[in-house]
All heavy atoms as a GROMACS GRO file, in nm:
protein
  593
    1ALA      N    1  -6.010   6.912  -5.624
    1ALA     CA    2  -6.104   6.805  -5.692
    1ALA      C    3  -6.016   6.681  -5.728
    1ALA      O    4  -6.059   6.575  -5.717
    1ALA     CB    5  -6.166   6.865  -5.811
    2ASP      N    6  -5.885   6.707  -5.773
    2ASP     CA    7  -5.799   6.605  -5.812
    2ASP      C    8  -5.765   6.513  -5.697
    2ASP      O    9  -5.757   6.403  -5.702
    2ASP     CB   10  -5.680   6.657  -5.876
    2ASP     CG   11  -5.697   6.678  -6.024
    2ASP    OD1   12  -5.801   6.628  -6.068
    2ASP    OD2   13  -5.615   6.751  -6.090
    3SER      N   14  -5.733   6.582  -5.576
    3SER     CA   15  -5.686   6.508  -5.460
    3SER      C   16  -5.803   6.423  -5.405
    3SER      O   17  -5.782   6.310  -5.357
    3SER     CB   18  -5.648   6.607  -5.360
    3SER     OG   19  -5.747   6.687  -5.316
    4CYS      N   20  -5.925   6.457  -5.424
    4CYS     CA   21  -6.028   6.375  -5.379
    4CYS      C   22  -6.050   6.259  -5.476
    4CYS      O   23  -6.061   6.149  -5.422
    4CYS     CB   24  -6.169   6.463  -5.390
    4CYS     SG   25  -6.312   6.377  -5.331
    5ARG      N   26  -6.019   6.282  -5.606
    5ARG     CA   27  -6.040   6.165  -5.688
    5ARG      C   28  -5.921   6.061  -5.669
    5ARG      O   29  -5.951   5.948  -5.667
    5ARG     CB   30  -6.033   6.222  -5.839
    5ARG     CG   31  -6.100   6.124  -5.930
    5ARG     CD   32  -6.104   6.180  -6.076
    5ARG     NE   33  -6.159   6.316  -6.080
    5ARG     CZ   34  -6.103   6.410  -6.160
    5ARG    NH1   35  -6.001   6.394  -6.227
    5ARG    NH2   36  -6.162   6.532  -6.163
    6CYS      N   37  -5.812   6.113  -5.636
    6CYS     CA   38  -5.696   6.030  -5.618
    6CYS      C   39  -5.715   5.938  -5.485
    6CYS      O   40  -5.685   5.823  -5.483
    6CYS     CB   41  -5.554   6.101  -5.594
    6CYS     SG   42  -5.483   6.149  -5.748
    7SER      N   43  -5.752   6.009  -5.382
    7SER     CA   44  -5.776   5.928  -5.256
    7SER      C   45  -5.888   5.823  -5.270
    7SER      O   46  -5.886   5.715  -5.215
    7SER     CB   47  -5.802   6.020  -5.140
    7SER     OG   48  -5.926   6.093  -5.159
    8HIS      N   49  -5.995   5.867  -5.363
    8HIS     CA   50  -6.106   5.779  -5.378
    8HIS      C   51  -6.064   5.653  -5.457
    8HIS      O   52  -6.087   5.532  -5.426
    8HIS     CB   53  -6.212   5.840  -5.457
    8HIS     CG   54  -6.335   5.751  -5.483
    8HIS    ND1   55  -6.414   5.705  -5.375
    8HIS    CD2   56  -6.374   5.707  -5.609
    8HIS    CE1   57  -6.499   5.623  -5.442
    8HIS    NE2   58  -6.492   5.633  -5.581
    9SER      N   59  -5.971   5.672  -5.568
    9SER     CA   60  -5.923   5.560  -5.633
    9SER      C   61  -5.826   5.473  -5.562
    9SER      O   62  -5.826   5.355  -5.567
    9SER     CB   63  -5.857   5.602  -5.764
    9SER     OG   64  -5.740   5.674  -5.738
   10ALA      N   65  -5.751   5.540  -5.468
   10ALA     CA   66  -5.663   5.460  -5.385
   10ALA      C   67  -5.742   5.382  -5.289
   10ALA      O   68  -5.702   5.264  -5.258
   10ALA     CB   69  -5.567   5.551  -5.310
   11ARG      N   70  -5.852   5.430  -5.231
   11ARG     CA   71  -5.945   5.350  -5.149
   11ARG      C   72  -5.999   5.253  -5.216
   11ARG      O   73  -6.018   5.126  -5.162
   11ARG     CB   74  -6.040   5.455  -5.088
   11ARG     CG   75  -6.113   5.385  -4.969
   11ARG     CD   76  -6.202   5.486  -4.890
   11ARG     NE   77  -6.254   5.596  -4.984
   11ARG     CZ   78  -6.267   5.714  -4.947
   11ARG    NH1   79  -6.243   5.752  -4.827
   11ARG    NH2   80  -6.294   5.807  -5.039
   12GLY      N   81  -6.033   5.261  -5.341
   12GLY     CA   82  -6.097   5.158  -5.423
   12GLY      C   83  -5.995   5.056  -5.456
   12GLY      O   84  -6.032   4.923  -5.443
   13VAL      N   85  -5.875   5.075  -5.479
   13VAL     CA   86  -5.770   4.969  -5.496
   13VAL      C   87  -5.751   4.895  -5.367
   13VAL      O   88  -5.747   4.765  -5.371
   13VAL     CB   89  -5.635   5.030  -5.550
   13VAL    CG1   90  -5.530   4.922  -5.532
   13VAL    CG2   91  -5.645   5.086  -5.687
   14ARG      N   92  -5.741   4.971  -5.249
   14ARG     CA   93  -5.722   4.902  -5.124
   14ARG      C   94  -5.840   4.804  -5.101
   14ARG      O   95  -5.824   4.698  -5.058
   14ARG     CB   96  -5.713   5.008  -5.008
   14ARG     CG   97  -5.588   4.980  -4.937
   14ARG     CD   98  -5.567   5.081  -4.822
   14ARG     NE   99  -5.525   5.212  -4.865
   14ARG     CZ  100  -5.594   5.324  -4.857
   14ARG    NH1  101  -5.702   5.333  -4.780
   14ARG    NH2  102  -5.545   5.440  -4.906
   15HIS      N  103  -5.963   4.860  -5.126
   15HIS     CA  104  -6.088   4.773  -5.098
   15HIS      C  105  -6.071   4.660  -5.179
   15HIS      O  106  -6.114   4.540  -5.137
   15HIS     CB  107  -6.201   4.851  -5.132
   15HIS     CG  108  -6.338   4.783  -5.105
   15HIS    ND1  109  -6.375   4.757  -4.974
   15HIS    CD2  110  -6.425   4.743  -5.177
   15HIS    CE1  111  -6.488   4.692  -4.970
   15HIS    NE2  112  -6.525   4.681  -5.098
   16THR      N  113  -6.033   4.658  -5.310
   16THR     CA  114  -6.030   4.545  -5.407
   16THR      C  115  -5.930   4.447  -5.354
   16THR      O  116  -5.948   4.329  -5.346
   16THR     CB  117  -5.990   4.590  -5.538
   16THR    OG1  118  -6.091   4.690  -5.585
   16THR    CG2  119  -5.988   4.472  -5.636
   17ALA      N  120  -5.818   4.497  -5.306
   17ALA     CA  121  -5.713   4.405  -5.257
   17ALA      C  122  -5.760   4.325  -5.125
   17ALA      O  123  -5.724   4.210  -5.115
   17ALA     CB  124  -5.576   4.482  -5.220
   18VAL      N  125  -5.829   4.396  -5.034
   18VAL     CA  126  -5.878   4.342  -4.929
   18VAL      C  127  -5.984   4.236  -4.954
   18VAL      O  128  -5.993   4.126  -4.906
   18VAL     CB  129  -5.943   4.442  -4.818
   18VAL    CG1  130  -6.022   4.376  -4.712
   18VAL    CG2  131  -5.826   4.528  -4.764
   19ARG      N  132  -6.066   4.259  -5.053
   19ARG     CA  133  -6.175   4.176  -5.100
   19ARG      C  134  -6.116   4.045  -5.161
   19ARG      O  135  -6.151   3.938  -5.118
   19ARG     CB  136  -6.264   4.244  -5.197
   19ARG     CG  137  -6.391   4.169  -5.222
   19ARG     CD  138  -6.487   4.248  -5.312
   19ARG     NE  139  -6.463   4.374  -5.339
   19ARG     CZ  140  -6.455   4.431  -5.461
   19ARG    NH1  141  -6.458   4.362  -5.568
   19ARG    NH2  142  -6.429   4.562  -5.481
   20GLN      N  143  -6.000   4.058  -5.234
   20GLN     CA  144  -5.937   3.938  -5.297
   20GLN      C  145  -5.868   3.860  -5.186
   20GLN      O  146  -5.859   3.742  -5.200
   20GLN     CB  147  -5.838   3.987  -5.403
   20GLN     CG  148  -5.911   4.036  -5.531
   20GLN     CD  149  -5.809   4.085  -5.635
   20GLN    OE1  150  -5.698   4.111  -5.610
   20GLN    NE2  151  -5.864   4.110  -5.744
   21ALA      N  152  -5.810   3.928  -5.084
   21ALA     CA  153  -5.747   3.853  -4.986
   21ALA      C  154  -5.837   3.780  -4.894
   21ALA      O  155  -5.804   3.667  -4.857
   21ALA     CB  156  -5.664   3.959  -4.893
   22HIS      N  157  -5.952   3.818  -4.885
   22HIS     CA  158  -6.056   3.745  -4.791
   22HIS      C  159  -6.132   3.636  -4.878
   22HIS      O  160  -6.202   3.560  -4.819
   22HIS     CB  161  -6.162   3.843  -4.737
   22HIS     CG  162  -6.095   3.911  -4.615
   22HIS    ND1  163  -6.061   3.860  -4.505
   22HIS    CD2  164  -6.071   4.050  -4.601
   22HIS    CE1  165  -6.009   3.942  -4.422
   22HIS    NE2  166  -6.009   4.065  -4.482
   23ARG      N  167  -6.116   3.637  -5.009
   23ARG     CA  168  -6.185   3.540  -5.090
   23ARG      C  169  -6.130   3.402  -5.057
   23ARG      O  170  -6.012   3.388  -5.035
   23ARG     CB  171  -6.164   3.575  -5.246
   23ARG     CG  172  -6.257   3.497  -5.328
   23ARG     CD  173  -6.230   3.536  -5.475
   23ARG     NE  174  -6.089   3.546  -5.507
   23ARG     CZ  175  -6.033   3.550  -5.627
   23ARG    NH1  176  -6.112   3.554  -5.730
   23ARG    NH2  177  -5.913   3.565  -5.635
   24LYS      N  178  -6.209   3.300  -5.059
   24LYS     CA  179  -6.170   3.171  -5.026
   24LYS      C  180  -6.078   3.117  -5.142
   24LYS      O  181  -6.112   3.127  -5.263
   24LYS     CB  182  -6.275   3.072  -5.014
   24LYS     CG  183  -6.249   2.940  -4.959
   24LYS     CD  184  -6.363   2.867  -4.918
   24LYS     CE  185  -6.327   2.737  -4.853
   24LYS     NZ  186  -6.431   2.664  -4.796
   25HIS      N  187  -5.967   3.069  -5.112
   25HIS     CA  188  -5.865   3.026  -5.215
   25HIS      C  189  -5.898   2.883  -5.250
   25HIS      O  190  -5.897   2.792  -5.174
   25HIS     CB  191  -5.719   3.030  -5.156
   25HIS     CG  192  -5.616   2.980  -5.244
   25HIS    ND1  193  -5.579   3.046  -5.356
   25HIS    CD2  194  -5.547   2.869  -5.239
   25HIS    CE1  195  -5.488   2.973  -5.421
   25HIS    NE2  196  -5.457   2.859  -5.348
   26GLU      N  197  -5.931   2.863  -5.378
   26GLU     CA  198  -5.950   2.723  -5.422
   26GLU      C  199  -5.826   2.676  -5.488
   26GLU      O  200  -5.755   2.742  -5.562
   26GLU     CB  201  -6.059   2.733  -5.542
   26GLU     CG  202  -6.200   2.782  -5.485
   26GLU     CD  203  -6.296   2.790  -5.601
   26GLU    OE1  204  -6.254   2.759  -5.724
   26GLU    OE2  205  -6.403   2.848  -5.576
   27PRO      N  206  -5.790   2.554  -5.453
   27PRO     CA  207  -5.659   2.486  -5.503
   27PRO      C  208  -5.652   2.485  -5.661
   27PRO      O  209  -5.760   2.431  -5.716
   27PRO     CB  210  -5.644   2.356  -5.440
   27PRO     CG  211  -5.793   2.328  -5.397
   27PRO     CD  212  -5.858   2.460  -5.370
   28THR      N  213  -5.558   2.523  -5.713
   28THR     CA  214  -5.539   2.517  -5.864
   28THR      C  215  -5.478   2.375  -5.897
   28THR      O  216  -5.442   2.302  -5.798
   28THR     CB  217  -5.439   2.628  -5.918
   28THR    OG1  218  -5.316   2.613  -5.868
   28THR    CG2  219  -5.508   2.763  -5.878
   29PHE      N  220  -5.467   2.358  -6.026
   29PHE     CA  221  -5.392   2.232  -6.076
   29PHE      C  222  -5.258   2.220  -6.011
   29PHE      O  223  -5.210   2.113  -5.960
   29PHE     CB  224  -5.382   2.231  -6.226
   29PHE     CG  225  -5.314   2.102  -6.278
   29PHE    CD1  226  -5.383   1.992  -6.299
   29PHE    CD2  227  -5.187   2.114  -6.307
   29PHE    CE1  228  -5.319   1.877  -6.352
   29PHE    CE2  229  -5.125   2.011  -6.360
   29PHE     CZ  230  -5.186   1.885  -6.374
   30HIS      N  231  -5.188   2.339  -6.012
   30HIS     CA  232  -5.046   2.336  -5.955
   30HIS      C  233  -5.052   2.306  -5.800
   30HIS      O  234  -4.963   2.241  -5.752
   30HIS     CB  235  -4.986   2.468  -5.982
   30HIS     CG  236  -4.839   2.482  -5.932
   30HIS    ND1  237  -4.736   2.417  -5.985
   30HIS    CD2  238  -4.796   2.541  -5.823
   30HIS    CE1  239  -4.626   2.450  -5.914
   30HIS    NE2  240  -4.662   2.518  -5.814
   31ASP      N  241  -5.146   2.366  -5.728
   31ASP     CA  242  -5.160   2.333  -5.595
   31ASP      C  243  -5.178   2.182  -5.562
   31ASP      O  244  -5.125   2.122  -5.467
   31ASP     CB  245  -5.260   2.414  -5.526
   31ASP     CG  246  -5.246   2.566  -5.522
   31ASP    OD1  247  -5.120   2.598  -5.531
   31ASP    OD2  248  -5.324   2.649  -5.525
   32LYS      N  249  -5.259   2.127  -5.645
   32LYS     CA  250  -5.302   1.981  -5.629
   32LYS      C  251  -5.189   1.890  -5.670
   32LYS      O  252  -5.163   1.794  -5.602
   32LYS     CB  253  -5.428   1.944  -5.710
   32LYS     CG  254  -5.559   2.009  -5.652
   32LYS     CD  255  -5.671   1.973  -5.730
   32LYS     CE  256  -5.801   2.032  -5.685
   32LYS     NZ  257  -5.916   1.996  -5.773
   33TYR      N  258  -5.122   1.919  -5.795
   33TYR     CA  259  -5.052   1.807  -5.853
   33TYR      C  260  -4.914   1.859  -5.880
   33TYR      O  261  -4.841   1.794  -5.955
   33TYR     CB  262  -5.122   1.766  -5.986
   33TYR     CG  263  -5.264   1.720  -5.981
   33TYR    CD1  264  -5.369   1.791  -6.028
   33TYR    CD2  265  -5.289   1.605  -5.917
   33TYR    CE1  266  -5.496   1.752  -6.021
   33TYR    CE2  267  -5.410   1.551  -5.888
   33TYR     CZ  268  -5.518   1.632  -5.942
   33TYR     OH  269  -5.653   1.584  -5.938
   34GLY      N  270  -4.880   1.982  -5.846
   34GLY     CA  271  -4.745   2.037  -5.885
   34GLY      C  272  -4.631   1.949  -5.838
   34GLY      O  273  -4.538   1.922  -5.928
   35THR      N  274  -4.626   1.920  -5.713
   35THR     CA  275  -4.516   1.823  -5.661
   35THR      C  276  -4.516   1.691  -5.727
   35THR      O  277  -4.411   1.641  -5.764
   35THR     CB  278  -4.539   1.813  -5.509
   35THR    OG1  279  -4.540   1.932  -5.448
   35THR    CG2  280  -4.423   1.744  -5.451
   36LEU      N  281  -4.638   1.637  -5.751
   36LEU     CA  282  -4.647   1.511  -5.821
   36LEU      C  283  -4.579   1.520  -5.961
   36LEU      O  284  -4.507   1.422  -5.991
   36LEU     CB  285  -4.778   1.462  -5.828
   36LEU     CG  286  -4.807   1.307  -5.866
   36LEU    CD1  287  -4.745   1.217  -5.761
   36LEU    CD2  288  -4.957   1.292  -5.877
   37VAL      N  289  -4.620   1.616  -6.029
   37VAL     CA  290  -4.567   1.621  -6.163
   37VAL      C  291  -4.420   1.654  -6.166
   37VAL      O  292  -4.350   1.593  -6.244
   37VAL     CB  293  -4.649   1.746  -6.239
   37VAL    CG1  294  -4.571   1.786  -6.371
   37VAL    CG2  295  -4.790   1.712  -6.266
   38LEU      N  296  -4.374   1.738  -6.079
   38LEU     CA  297  -4.226   1.749  -6.061
   38LEU      C  298  -4.143   1.630  -6.023
   38LEU      O  299  -4.044   1.595  -6.095
   38LEU     CB  300  -4.193   1.853  -5.959
   38LEU     CG  301  -4.054   1.894  -5.935
   38LEU    CD1  302  -4.001   1.982  -6.055
   38LEU    CD2  303  -4.035   1.977  -5.807
   39LEU      N  304  -4.195   1.548  -5.948
   39LEU     CA  305  -4.131   1.423  -5.903
   39LEU      C  306  -4.137   1.326  -6.021
   39LEU      O  307  -4.044   1.254  -6.037
   39LEU     CB  308  -4.190   1.370  -5.776
   39LEU     CG  309  -4.166   1.445  -5.640
   39LEU    CD1  310  -4.237   1.386  -5.532
   39LEU    CD2  311  -4.022   1.455  -5.616
   40GLY      N  312  -4.261   1.323  -6.083
   40GLY     CA  313  -4.268   1.228  -6.197
   40GLY      C  314  -4.174   1.260  -6.305
   40GLY      O  315  -4.099   1.175  -6.370
   41GLY      N  316  -4.152   1.395  -6.336
   41GLY     CA  317  -4.061   1.436  -6.437
   41GLY      C  318  -3.913   1.404  -6.406
   41GLY      O  319  -3.845   1.370  -6.489
   42ALA      N  320  -3.885   1.426  -6.280
   42ALA     CA  321  -3.751   1.404  -6.230
   42ALA      C  322  -3.726   1.252  -6.249
   42ALA      O  323  -3.608   1.208  -6.286
   42ALA     CB  324  -3.728   1.445  -6.090
   43ALA      N  325  -3.821   1.164  -6.206
   43ALA     CA  326  -3.794   1.025  -6.214
   43ALA      C  327  -3.783   0.975  -6.368
   43ALA      O  328  -3.698   0.891  -6.397
   43ALA     CB  329  -3.908   0.949  -6.154
   44ALA      N  330  -3.870   1.032  -6.456
   44ALA     CA  331  -3.857   0.995  -6.597
   44ALA      C  332  -3.715   1.045  -6.656
   44ALA      O  333  -3.654   0.969  -6.723
   44ALA     CB  334  -3.959   1.070  -6.677
   45CYS      N  335  -3.674   1.169  -6.609
   45CYS     CA  336  -3.553   1.209  -6.656
   45CYS      C  337  -3.427   1.120  -6.608
   45CYS      O  338  -3.347   1.097  -6.686
   45CYS     CB  339  -3.528   1.354  -6.605
   45CYS     SG  340  -3.373   1.434  -6.670
   46ALA      N  341  -3.440   1.090  -6.488
   46ALA     CA  342  -3.331   1.006  -6.436
   46ALA      C  343  -3.335   0.864  -6.498
   46ALA      O  344  -3.230   0.802  -6.527
   46ALA     CB  345  -3.358   0.976  -6.286
   47THR      N  346  -3.458   0.809  -6.526
   47THR     CA  347  -3.468   0.686  -6.600
   47THR      C  348  -3.398   0.686  -6.735
   47THR      O  349  -3.322   0.598  -6.773
   47THR     CB  350  -3.610   0.636  -6.601
   47THR    OG1  351  -3.669   0.627  -6.477
   47THR    CG2  352  -3.623   0.500  -6.669
   48VAL      N  353  -3.443   0.791  -6.805
   48VAL     CA  354  -3.391   0.803  -6.950
   48VAL      C  355  -3.237   0.821  -6.943
   48VAL      O  356  -3.157   0.744  -7.021
   48VAL     CB  357  -3.455   0.924  -7.023
   48VAL    CG1  358  -3.380   0.954  -7.142
   48VAL    CG2  359  -3.598   0.901  -7.049
   49TRP      N  360  -3.177   0.907  -6.863
   49TRP     CA  361  -3.031   0.933  -6.859
   49TRP      C  362  -2.954   0.799  -6.805
   49TRP      O  363  -2.859   0.771  -6.856
   49TRP     CB  364  -2.995   1.045  -6.782
   49TRP     CG  365  -3.017   1.165  -6.849
   49TRP    CD1  366  -3.105   1.275  -6.838
   49TRP    CD2  367  -2.936   1.214  -6.969
   49TRP    NE1  368  -3.095   1.370  -6.930
   49TRP    CE2  369  -2.993   1.342  -7.009
   49TRP    CE3  370  -2.831   1.163  -7.031
   49TRP    CZ2  371  -2.935   1.408  -7.121
   49TRP    CZ3  372  -2.783   1.230  -7.146
   49TRP    CH2  373  -2.833   1.347  -7.182
   50SER      N  374  -3.022   0.727  -6.709
   50SER     CA  375  -2.951   0.606  -6.662
   50SER      C  376  -2.941   0.500  -6.772
   50SER      O  377  -2.843   0.432  -6.796
   50SER     CB  378  -3.023   0.550  -6.544
   50SER     OG  379  -3.152   0.510  -6.573
   51TYR      N  380  -3.050   0.495  -6.864
   51TYR     CA  381  -3.061   0.407  -6.978
   51TYR      C  382  -2.943   0.450  -7.079
   51TYR      O  383  -2.867   0.363  -7.120
   51TYR     CB  384  -3.187   0.409  -7.041
   51TYR     CG  385  -3.198   0.326  -7.167
   51TYR    CD1  386  -3.202   0.188  -7.167
   51TYR    CD2  387  -3.177   0.393  -7.284
   51TYR    CE1  388  -3.205   0.114  -7.275
   51TYR    CE2  389  -3.182   0.301  -7.406
   51TYR     CZ  390  -3.195   0.172  -7.404
   51TYR     OH  391  -3.196   0.095  -7.517
   52VAL      N  392  -2.942   0.572  -7.099
   52VAL     CA  393  -2.840   0.629  -7.205
   52VAL      C  394  -2.706   0.594  -7.154
   52VAL      O  395  -2.603   0.554  -7.231
   52VAL     CB  396  -2.868   0.780  -7.222
   52VAL    CG1  397  -2.745   0.840  -7.304
   52VAL    CG2  398  -2.995   0.808  -7.299
   53PHE      N  399  -2.674   0.628  -7.029
   53PHE     CA  400  -2.536   0.612  -6.971
   53PHE      C  401  -2.493   0.464  -6.969
   53PHE      O  402  -2.374   0.430  -6.988
   53PHE     CB  403  -2.522   0.658  -6.827
   53PHE     CG  404  -2.528   0.810  -6.826
   53PHE    CD1  405  -2.571   0.885  -6.726
   53PHE    CD2  406  -2.462   0.888  -6.930
   53PHE    CE1  407  -2.572   1.022  -6.713
   53PHE    CE2  408  -2.456   1.015  -6.939
   53PHE     CZ  409  -2.511   1.087  -6.823
   54THR      N  410  -2.593   0.369  -6.953
   54THR     CA  411  -2.554   0.223  -6.940
   54THR      C  412  -2.557   0.154  -7.078
   54THR      O  413  -2.490   0.067  -7.106
   54THR     CB  414  -2.643   0.151  -6.856
   54THR    OG1  415  -2.788   0.177  -6.892
   54THR    CG2  416  -2.645   0.198  -6.704
   55LYS      N  417  -2.640   0.191  -7.171
   55LYS     CA  418  -2.660   0.127  -7.303
   55LYS      C  419  -2.570   0.182  -7.414
   55LYS      O  420  -2.538   0.109  -7.502
   55LYS     CB  421  -2.800   0.120  -7.342
   55LYS     CG  422  -2.900   0.051  -7.245
   55LYS     CD  423  -2.859  -0.102  -7.233
   55LYS     CE  424  -2.947  -0.162  -7.131
   55LYS     NZ  425  -2.908  -0.285  -7.086
   56VAL      N  426  -2.547   0.304  -7.413
   56VAL     CA  427  -2.474   0.373  -7.526
   56VAL      C  428  -2.321   0.351  -7.497
   56VAL      O  429  -2.285   0.377  -7.389
   56VAL     CB  430  -2.503   0.524  -7.533
   56VAL    CG1  431  -2.425   0.590  -7.649
   56VAL    CG2  432  -2.653   0.536  -7.572
   57ASP      N  433  -2.255   0.307  -7.600
   57ASP     CA  434  -2.103   0.283  -7.588
   57ASP      C  435  -2.030   0.414  -7.589
   57ASP      O  436  -1.998   0.470  -7.697
   57ASP     CB  437  -2.066   0.192  -7.683
   57ASP     CG  438  -1.923   0.147  -7.673
   57ASP    OD1  439  -1.879   0.146  -7.557
   57ASP    OD2  440  -1.848   0.104  -7.771
   58ILE      N  441  -2.010   0.480  -7.477
   58ILE     CA  442  -1.933   0.607  -7.470
   58ILE      C  443  -1.808   0.580  -7.402
   58ILE      O  444  -1.793   0.514  -7.305
   58ILE     CB  445  -2.019   0.714  -7.400
   58ILE    CG1  446  -2.157   0.733  -7.461
   58ILE    CG2  447  -1.945   0.847  -7.377
   58ILE    CD1  448  -2.239   0.827  -7.384
   59GLN      N  449  -1.708   0.629  -7.459
   59GLN     CA  450  -1.567   0.629  -7.404
   59GLN      C  451  -1.556   0.737  -7.299
   59GLN      O  452  -1.555   0.856  -7.321
   59GLN     CB  453  -1.461   0.652  -7.505
   59GLN     CG  454  -1.445   0.535  -7.614
   59GLN     CD  455  -1.420   0.405  -7.549
   59GLN    OE1  456  -1.333   0.403  -7.458
   59GLN    NE2  457  -1.474   0.298  -7.606
   60TRP      N  458  -1.558   0.700  -7.169
   60TRP     CA  459  -1.566   0.805  -7.065
   60TRP      C  460  -1.437   0.848  -7.025
   60TRP      O  461  -1.426   0.946  -6.948
   60TRP     CB  462  -1.644   0.730  -6.933
   60TRP     CG  463  -1.786   0.725  -6.964
   60TRP    CD1  464  -1.845   0.606  -6.983
   60TRP    CD2  465  -1.891   0.825  -6.977
   60TRP    NE1  466  -1.979   0.631  -7.019
   60TRP    CE2  467  -2.000   0.755  -7.010
   60TRP    CE3  468  -1.885   0.967  -6.969
   60TRP    CZ2  469  -2.129   0.841  -7.027
   60TRP    CZ3  470  -1.989   1.036  -6.995
   60TRP    CH2  471  -2.108   0.971  -7.013
   61GLY      N  472  -1.324   0.793  -7.068
   61GLY     CA  473  -1.188   0.855  -7.030
   61GLY      C  474  -1.177   0.979  -7.103
   61GLY      O  475  -1.141   0.980  -7.222
   62LEU      N  476  -1.171   1.094  -7.031
   62LEU     CA  477  -1.172   1.221  -7.104
   62LEU      C  478  -1.025   1.263  -7.109
   62LEU      O  479  -0.999   1.357  -7.186
   62LEU     CB  480  -1.252   1.322  -7.023
   62LEU     CG  481  -1.406   1.288  -7.013
   62LEU    CD1  482  -1.474   1.401  -6.926
   62LEU    CD2  483  -1.471   1.283  -7.153
   63SER      N  484  -0.938   1.201  -7.040
   63SER     CA  485  -0.797   1.252  -7.038
   63SER      C  486  -0.729   1.184  -7.166
   63SER      O  487  -0.742   1.070  -7.185
   63SER     CB  488  -0.734   1.196  -6.912
   63SER     OG  489  -0.589   1.230  -6.916
   64PRO      N  490  -0.644   1.271  -7.234
   64PRO     CA  491  -0.580   1.223  -7.342
   64PRO      C  492  -0.448   1.150  -7.313
   64PRO      O  493  -0.372   1.106  -7.405
   64PRO     CB  494  -0.556   1.338  -7.435
   64PRO     CG  495  -0.543   1.451  -7.333
   64PRO     CD  496  -0.646   1.412  -7.213
   65VAL      N  497  -0.413   1.149  -7.186
   65VAL     CA  498  -0.291   1.086  -7.146
   65VAL      C  499  -0.278   0.940  -7.180
   65VAL      O  500  -0.371   0.863  -7.140
   65VAL     CB  501  -0.256   1.106  -6.989
   65VAL    CG1  502  -0.136   1.034  -6.946
   65VAL    CG2  503  -0.257   1.254  -6.954
   66GLY      N  504  -0.179   0.893  -7.251
   66GLY     CA  505  -0.164   0.757  -7.292
   66GLY      C  506  -0.230   0.719  -7.426
   66GLY      O  507  -0.204   0.618  -7.478
   67ARG      N  508  -0.318   0.819  -7.475
   67ARG     CA  509  -0.378   0.786  -7.604
   67ARG      C  510  -0.319   0.875  -7.716
   67ARG      O  511  -0.332   0.853  -7.831
   67ARG     CB  512  -0.529   0.812  -7.592
   67ARG     CG  513  -0.600   0.698  -7.521
   67ARG     CD  514  -0.752   0.712  -7.528
   67ARG     NE  515  -0.791   0.801  -7.419
   67ARG     CZ  516  -0.892   0.899  -7.432
   67ARG    NH1  517  -0.961   0.908  -7.546
   67ARG    NH2  518  -0.928   0.970  -7.337
   68VAL      N  519  -0.273   0.999  -7.671
   68VAL     CA  520  -0.209   1.086  -7.765
   68VAL      C  521  -0.059   1.074  -7.774
   68VAL      O  522  -0.004   1.096  -7.664
   68VAL     CB  523  -0.258   1.229  -7.742
   68VAL    CG1  524  -0.189   1.330  -7.834
   68VAL    CG2  525  -0.409   1.243  -7.740
   69THR      N  526  -0.007   1.038  -7.891
   69THR     CA  527   0.140   1.039  -7.883
   69THR      C  528   0.200   1.164  -7.946
   69THR      O  529   0.151   1.217  -8.047
   69THR     CB  530   0.181   0.923  -7.985
   69THR    OG1  531   0.128   0.936  -8.116
   69THR    CG2  532   0.142   0.783  -7.932
   70PRO      N  533   0.289   1.229  -7.866
   70PRO     CA  534   0.341   1.358  -7.915
   70PRO      C  535   0.426   1.344  -8.039
   70PRO      O  536   0.492   1.250  -8.056
   70PRO     CB  537   0.423   1.405  -7.800
   70PRO     CG  538   0.461   1.273  -7.715
   70PRO     CD  539   0.341   1.178  -7.750
   71ARG      N  540   0.416   1.446  -8.120
   71ARG     CA  541   0.512   1.444  -8.244
   71ARG      C  542   0.636   1.506  -8.206
   71ARG      O  543   0.655   1.580  -8.098
   71ARG     CB  544   0.440   1.542  -8.340
   71ARG     CG  545   0.314   1.484  -8.401
   71ARG     CD  546   0.257   1.570  -8.518
   71ARG     NE  547   0.255   1.703  -8.467
   71ARG     CZ  548   0.191   1.807  -8.533
   71ARG    NH1  549   0.130   1.780  -8.642
   71ARG    NH2  550   0.186   1.931  -8.482
   72GLU      N  551   0.738   1.485  -8.284
   72GLU     CA  552   0.873   1.537  -8.264
   72GLU      C  553   0.860   1.692  -8.290
   72GLU      O  554   0.792   1.750  -8.371
   72GLU     CB  555   0.968   1.484  -8.366
   72GLU     CG  556   1.003   1.342  -8.348
   72GLU     CD  557   1.077   1.324  -8.218
   72GLU    OE1  558   1.161   1.406  -8.173
   72GLU    OE2  559   1.053   1.223  -8.139
   73TRP      N  560   0.930   1.768  -8.199
   73TRP     CA  561   0.926   1.912  -8.193
   73TRP      C  562   1.024   1.964  -8.309
   73TRP      O  563   1.145   1.924  -8.324
   73TRP     CB  564   0.978   1.963  -8.067
   73TRP     CG  565   0.967   2.118  -8.061
   73TRP    CD1  566   1.074   2.205  -8.072
   73TRP    CD2  567   0.849   2.180  -8.035
   73TRP    NE1  568   1.025   2.328  -8.063
   73TRP    CE2  569   0.882   2.324  -8.043
   73TRP    CE3  570   0.713   2.149  -8.019
   73TRP    CZ2  571   0.800   2.433  -8.025
   73TRP    CZ3  572   0.625   2.269  -7.992
   73TRP    CH2  573   0.670   2.390  -8.011
   74ARG      N  574   0.980   2.046  -8.396
   74ARG     CA  575   1.062   2.104  -8.501
   74ARG      C  576   1.078   2.252  -8.472
   74ARG      O  577   1.000   2.326  -8.453
   74ARG     CB  578   0.993   2.103  -8.632
   74ARG     CG  579   0.966   1.959  -8.678
   74ARG     CD  580   0.898   1.957  -8.817
   74ARG     NE  581   0.823   1.840  -8.838
   74ARG     CZ  582   0.711   1.829  -8.910
   74ARG    NH1  583   0.681   1.927  -8.974
   74ARG    NH2  584   0.654   1.718  -8.928
   75GLU      N  585   1.216   2.278  -8.479
   75GLU     CA  586   1.239   2.433  -8.464
   75GLU      C  587   1.270   2.508  -8.585
   75GLU      O  588   1.310   2.452  -8.686
   75GLU     CB  589   1.360   2.432  -8.369
   75GLU     CG  590   1.330   2.385  -8.236
   75GLU     CD  591   1.419   2.443  -8.125
   75GLU    OE1  592   1.477   2.555  -8.135
   75GLU    OE2  593   1.443   2.366  -8.025
   0.00000   0.00000   0.00000
């Protein structure tokens, strides 16, 4: 009796999967606007960072050579 119940439920799952696969796919918000939102966000991010890099007074020389004077070595 158990084996019959198992095969029946497996057949039901398979039938549900087939029914969902054949259902007409309606485009979601992501399907319609996903790429547009991604590109808009990337453009906004690039705009903000380019403003920050050009307007904020940041010392970009990361190397300490020429700016750090060594102290005398003590033994």
